N, C-alpha and C positions, 0 to 999 in steps of 0.2 A: 150121532149122525147117521141118516139113513137115505134111502132113495127119495122119499117124499121131499125132504129138504133140498135135495139136488134138483128135483124137478121144479120146486118153487124158484130156486136160483136161476135155473134155465129160463123160466118164463119171466123173471125180472130182467134178465140180461137180454132177452128177446125183445121185450116190450119197451123198456127204458134204456137199454144199453145197445140198441141195434147200431147206433151211429159210432159206437166206440169199440165194441168187442167184435172181433173177426172170427169167422167160421174157418178155421185153418185147414189146410189140405191133409188128406189121408193118402199116403203113397204106398200102394201094395206092390211088393217085389217078390219074384220067386226066390225061395231060400237059396237056391244055387248062386244068385246074384251077389249074395253075402257070404258065400262059401259054407252055407249052413244046410244040413240035411233035414229039411222040413218043408211042409207044403208051401208056405208063404210067410214072409215077414212084412208087417205093416209099419211104416214109419209115420207116426203122427207128428206133423211138422208144426208143433206148437212154438218153435222159435220164431215163426213168422207172425206170431200174435202181436197186437199193439203192446208196445213197451218192450218187446224182444223176448217175452217169456210168458209161461202159463199164469204167471202171478196176476196179470191184469184181470182175469176172471174173478178171482176172489176179492181183490181190492176194490174193484168197482161194485161188486155185489155188497160188500161191507158199507161202502159210502152211500149206495142207494137205499140201503135198508134203515138208515138212521138220519136224524136231523144233524146238520153240521153246524157247530156254533161259529161265531165270528172269528174265533182263534184258529179255525181250520181243522186240519187233520195232521196227525203226528205218527211216526212209525220208526222203528229201529230195523236195520236190514243190513245184510252183507252187500246188497246192491240191487238185486232184481225186485225184491218186494218194495224197496224204496222208489225204484224207477216206476213201477206200476202204480204205486200210490200217488206219486207226483204227477204222472200222466193222467190218471183219473181226476185228481184234484184240478188240474188245469182244464180238463174238459168240462168240469162242473163250476169253474170260476171260483174256487176257494183256495185259501192259503194251504201251504204244506211245509212241514218241518221234518227233515230226515236225519237220523243219527246213525252213522256208519262206523265200523271199527277200522283200524289202520290197515287191516288185510283187504279191505275192500279195494278193487282195482282202480287205477287212475281213470280207465275208460268208463267205468260206472259212475264214479264220482263227477266226471265231466258231463255225463248224460243227465245226471240229477240236476246239475246247475243249469244246463240247457233248457230243462223242463220248468224252470223258475222255482225250484224248491230251495228252501234254506237248508243248508247242509252243515252238520255238526259232525267232525271227525273225532272220535274218542274211543279210547280203549283198544286192546290188542285183538279182541275176538268179539263176535256178535253178542255174547252174553253181557259184556262190558257196555256196549252201545245200548243194549236194551235197558240196563239199569239206569243209565243216564237219561234215556228217553222217558222212562216211567216217572222219574223225579221232575222232569220238565212238564210232562202232561199234568201232573198234580198242580203245577203252578198256573198253567194256562187254561186248563179245561178243554183242550183240543180233543177231538174224536180220535181215540187210539185205534190204529189199524196194526194188528199183530201179523208178523210175517207168515205164520203158519198155524196158530193155535186159537182161532175163533171160529165159531160155527159158520158164520157167513163166508169167511175165507175159505174154509175146507169145502163147504157146499159149491162155492164157485169154482174151485178146482175140479170138483166132481163132474161139472157140466162137460168138461174135456172127454171124459169116459162116455157120458151119454151121447155126445156128438160123434165120437169115433164109432160106437156101435151103430148108430143111424147111418153113418157113411159107408161102413163095411157091410151092412145089411145082415150082420150075425155077430155072434160073440166070439172073440178070439180065445183060443185055448189057453194062452198065457199072455200075461202083460208084465213087462219088465219096467221098473220105475225107480228112478234115482231118488234117494232119501237124504234130506238134511234134518230139518225139524219135523217133517213128516206130513205136511199139509196136502201135498199132491198125492202121496200114496193113500192117505186117509180118504180123500175124495174119490179116487179111482176104486179102491177096495169096497168103499161103501156103496158104490154104484153097482159094481159087478157082484158083490157079495161073494158067493162061492160058485158062481157060474163060470168064472175063469180063475186059473191059478195066478194070483198076484204075487210077484217076486220083488222083494226089496233089494236094491243095489246100493252099496256105499263104498267109498274109498276105504282102504286099510287104515289110513290116517285120520278118518272121521267115522268111526263105527258106532254111531249113536243108537240106532235101533238094534243092531247086532248085540251090543253089550247089554242093552236093556233086556232082551230075550234071554241072554245067558244069566242075568241076575234075577229075572222074574219080575222086574219093576224097572221104570225110568231111573237112570243113574247119570251123573255127570261124567263126561269122557274128555279127554284131550283131543283137540281137533287142529289139523294143519294140513298142508299139502296143495296139490294142484287145483282142487275145487273148493278150497276153504271159503272162498268168497261167496259161493252158492250153497254149499253143503256144510256150513260151518257152525251149525247149532251144537252146543255142548250136551243137550239133553232132549230126547225125543218129546215131542208135544203130548199133552194129555189126551187130546182127541185121537191123535195118531196112534197112541198106545192102545186105547180102547178098541179102536177099529182094527188094528193089526192083530190084536190078540184073537179076534174073531174071524178075520178074513184074509189075513196075508200068510201065504203058504210057507215062505222061507225068507231068510235074510242072507245075502251073499256079499263078501268083501272082495274088492278088486284092487290090485296093485297100481301104483302110480304110473309105471311104464306102460301098462295095458290101457289105461284110460287115455293117456297121451297118444299112443299109437291109434286108438280108435277114433280119437278126435281128428287126427291127421288123415285117416282113411276116409272119414266122412267128407272132408274137404277135397282130398286128392281124387277120389273115385266117383263121388256124387255131387261135388260142388256145394256142400252144405257147410257154411261157416258157423260153427256152433261152439259154445263154451265147453270146458271139460265136463261139467255136470250133465250135459246132454249126450254124452258119448258113452256113459256107463252101460247102456243096453247093448250097444255093439260090442263093447269090451267083454261083456259077459258071454256073449256068443263066440267071439274070437278066441277067447281063452278056455272055452268049454266050462266055465264056472256055472253056466246053465246049459244043459244039453237038451234041445227040444225033442220031444217024441215024434216018431215018424208020422207024417201026415198032418201035424198040427200047424196052426197059425199062431205066430208070435208077434205081439204088438210091442214096439219100442217107442217110448215117449221122448221125442227130441225136444227137450223142455225149454232151452234158452240159448240166446245168441248175443248177449252182451259181453262182448270181447274186443280186444284190439286185434284187428285183422293181421297186424304184423306178426302175431305170435304163431300164425299158421305157416310161416315160411320155414 
């Protein structure tokens, strides 16, 4: 994965996906507005993307890059990748089948059905849903869309970083990115290379990249907790592992209570209704798990908003 692949994805989404993919806002705030001693904090509001998360970029790029058979497209997902695939499939007028684990929230399952997807709920975790999805794909021949570990999916996610740099007019010194299977951080880190410090953020109960870095290779980990329906991959993706080894500066773990507090703060103080996975950046700043250097600009990727609003009360 490299910058050229991301530029190709950006061109494809601009030319063929302009009626689907949104250019989401970049909201620069003084660090003091978030209680942080730094020059500026950028909030990249990707929760306003079509389908409610950054996933739409990669899924639509994947579908545009390949012929789609009569059997349509198929994906396994904790929720967001499935919603993005279903939305892209509906926009292109093709069938979509989505396999989700039981940990997938009722709000996400409801949204999938609203988009016209055939939803199969199976297994306790994403890995179980993926196994069932792959077996079904071999039967039907549908185009497989992987939640995070395909080149087109990662390159599509990387267009977020390209767009953010264009909007900000410069490169932020640090970018804080939530990690599940790693498609988002792979795309962002591949774009910035080492022009920015890219920091991986994970819940303590889903330490996929963190444990891989400790072991020196991808390993299976137990996953659970508040963000498991978004960041619930048991093993870091191969593409993400390769990119992270070259371009990710550090991996940081965050406790459940800090993630929840940051999610509520984004709602109460900024009226941003986002899911827990989107709050890890603020949690890292609030807990000082990441301490900005004086004078630097820190970018937070507000990555998704597929939640039950009632959980914010």
